[in-house]
C-alpha positions in Angstrom: 0.2 12.7 0.2 -0.4 10.0 -2.4 -3.3 7.7 -2.0 -3.2 4.6 -4.2 -6.5 2.9 -5.0 -5.6 -0.6 -5.9 -9.0 -2.2 -5.2 -9.9 -4.8 -7.8 -6.2 -5.2 -8.8 -4.4 -8.5 -8.5 -0.7 -8.8 -7.6 1.8 -7.6 -8.6 -0.2 -4.5 -9.7 -0.8 -3.0 -6.2 2.9 -3.4 -5.4 3.9 -1.7 -8.6 1.4 1.1 -8.0 2.9 1.6 -4.5 6.4 1.6 -5.9 5.4 4.4 -8.3 3.7 6.4 -5.6 6.7 6.4 -3.2 8.8 7.9 -6.0 6.5 11.0 -5.9 6.3 11.2 -2.1 9.0 9.1 -0.4 7.9 10.0 3.2 4.2 8.9 3.3 1.8 6.9 1.2 -1.6 5.4 1.6 -2.8 2.3 -0.3 -6.3 0.9 -0.3 -6.7 -2.7 -1.3 -9.6 -5.2 -1.2 -7.9 -8.5 -0.7 -5.6 -10.1 1.9 -2.9 -11.1 -0.7 -2.5 -7.5 -1.8 -2.5 -6.3 1.8 0.3 -8.7 2.7 2.4 -8.1 -0.5 2.2 -4.3 -0.2 2.9 -4.4 3.5 6.0 -6.5 2.9 7.2 -4.3 0.1 6.9 -1.2 2.3 8.6 -2.8 5.3 11.4 -4.0 3.0 11.9 -0.4 1.9 12.2 1.1 5.4 8.6 2.1 6.0 6.5 1.7 9.2 3.2 0.2 8.1 -0.2 0.9 9.7 -3.1 -1.3 8.5 -6.7 -0.6 9.2 -9.9 -2.0 7.9 -12.3 0.3 6.1 -15.6 -1.5 5.4 -14.4 -4.5 3.5 -11.2 -2.9 2.3 -7.7 -2.5 3.9 -6.0 0.9 4.2 -2.3 0.7 4.5 -0.3 3.7 5.6 3.5 3.7 4.9 5.4 6.2 6.9 9.2 6.8 6.7 
């Protein structure tokens, strides 16, 4: 499992980090972000690439799980 910590990053960096992570493990990835824009962009990217996306709030951050 790859967990991408993209907190403090502005787009498109979280999306690019997610793209690299799914190259290593194309079946499952976790991404943690700290802003709504990154949450929406990463979620859209994953859905457009065939992933089911689960989003949960962890303190003030968002944890996105992309599952193939």
